C-alpha positions, 0 to 999 in steps of 0.5 A: 062678463063681456070681454070689454067689461072689467071690475076696475079700469086703471088709466096709466101704465107707469109705476103708480098705475101698474103697482095699483093694478097689481094690488087690485089683481091680488084682491081678486079684481078683474083689471084692465090697464089703459096705457098711452104706449111707448111714445108717452111722456113717462116719469117712470122711465126717468125716475131716480129710484130712491125709496126716500123718507127724510125731508118728506112732509114739511107742511103736511105731516101726514105725508111723513107717516105715509112715506115711512109706512111705505118704506117699512113695507118695501122689503116685503113688497119686493120679496113678494114681487120676486116670488111671483116673477123671479125678478129681483128689483134690488131693493136696499135700505142701508139708510140715506144721506143728504150732503152739505157743501157749506156751513150755510147748507148744513145749517139750512138742512138742520133747520128743515129737519127741526121744523119737520120734527116739530110738526104736530102729528109728524112721524119720527123717522130718526133723521140725525145731523152728522158732522164731516168726520161722521159722514166720512166714516160712513162714506170715505170717498167724500171730498174736502168740500163736504162739511157734513149732512143728514142721515135717515136709516129708513132711506133706500133705493132700487133698480129703477128700470127693473122695477118697471119691468117687474111690475109689468111682469107681475100684472101679466102673471096675474092676468091683468089685461094691459092695453098699450096705445089706448089713450083715454079720450073720454070717461062717462058713467052710464047704467051704473058702470064707467065707459072709457073711450079710446081711439081703438075701442070702448072699455066698460068697468065698475070702477076706474082708478086714474093713475095717469100722472100729469094727464090726470089734469085732463081726466079727473074732471070727467068723473067729478074730480080734480088734479091740480098739477105743476109738471116740471122737468128733471135731468139725470146723468149716468156714468160708466160702471165704477168700483163700489164706493157709495153704499149709502144713497145720497139725495142727488147721487146714488151708485146702482147695483150694476155699478153705474152712478146716477146724478140728478135733482134738477128742477126746470119749468118745462114740460119738454122731455125731448131736450136737455139743458147742458148747463143744468147737467154741468151744474149737477156734475160739478156738485157731484164731483165736489162731493165725490172727487173720484167722479171727475175721472168717470165717463158719462155714458148717457143723460136724459130728461123726464117730466116729474109728476108734481101736484101744485103743493108737491103732496099726493092726491088720493081722492074719490068722486062723490058725483061718480061713485067708484072713480078714484085718483091716485096721483103723486110724485114719489111713485117709487117710494110709495109703490108699496102703499099703492099696491098694498094699501090703496088698491085694497081700498079701491077694491072695497069701493071706498078710500079710508077717511084717514087717507082722504082727509089730508090727501084729497084735492079739496085741500086746495080749496081751503088754501084759496079761501084761507 
């Protein structure tokens, strides 16, 4: 095989791309990862690092099952990564909370969970509603404004940046070729193989997996696929290290294994990750203090924004090309939660040359054609 020819070319070096590349290498594939480089706008460096199940799948019950499958696989996934790299991503699954600051919020949450549970074909992820006393028993540091919340035993979290580092270490250990500063400009198929052109060189591969987050909008049509996206900006606030007080991650607040507290869940219609909206950060901090008053005394050590990888309906896109056999899209918002699935389920399918029909049926981009004509 020529030096620039591979079994699979993975486009995108973020969490989705490297998890998929690692899984492909485990299947015995010769893999290359083509990445834009350090100046790329990355969701992977701004993620909140939740492995989250509750509230996933309203409108697409298959997503509930898919998310639960990944959550259940995460412990083994993390252990295997540790064995191969010596690095611990600090995965924990103590169960997660969604807190309500008013009776109206609590009622709305209960309604959402009921609708999720009542969907035909939805997996039961054991979410339950808790009153204030039940929440306080689990998290004594809550403030007086917390009236209750929901709890799911399958929710957890990891060390966000360590996960990114660990996956890159893992692909290196499995001899995956990683090419930074290789933004893919064009893809075409010739002589039964794909040719991916960058400003640096041309790469050839028998298969190609597009895991380039929002850039999939540009790349997918080159191989007869589509990736309808609606990128949005989110902001995160991080405090100094505090004594342990939050054993259970909350939807918008979590205490890391290092003791810092991450706060965030904002949504803005912007694709500029270089700016911050101070009012948004202030609102996030204000709600966090209402939930946990001890945070009022904590110093903020950093804050940043990042661009979410968000499809038009918020659900993943997993697809394979009919016009360009061997081309696949792997596109989702929940790159941390679904990392185990991408490595352990999606990658073996790509290695075999076809996605399972049970996966394509709900997650193909063809669902957007039905929505337009319906």
